[in-house]
C-alpha angles and dihedrals in degrees: 000000000000131000127256111280112194096193138021094255144356096253119147090257091059097042089076085088092058098089140119088246091058092043090056092047089048092050091048090051090047092055093047095047095046090049090057097038094050096034091237109191119256110259092036108147119233118202122193120212131189148141128219109340094003088048088059089049091051092052094044090047091057092046096047096038108032089153091062103032119058094186145350134214111206121180126188090347125163093225093168097048122185131201092232102036111176100167098106109019095162095052091047090049091052093047092052089054092050102038102034115019141287089255093056092068091069088063097047114077113210117193 
């Protein structure tokens, strides 16, 4: 069994679909599809949970789709994200080493 692959490859052309906006739309679609598929009763309350990036998604999901999400628990989330966020450079540096690779750190300037 393989995971869902939304495009043929991970080229730059296809990475435009890798965004928080698309993630929110995907989550809204998931909720609507599961409600129909499993005949979930009207009025059932959905709660979004997350920490860090997924915490931001949980909060943004509640804000963007209040008709679908009754509440959100958002822990340690950068809700007011910035393109050049310098608030926690050490934490970001460590996460790049863990998530991407030890070589990637050479390409990411942290001031």
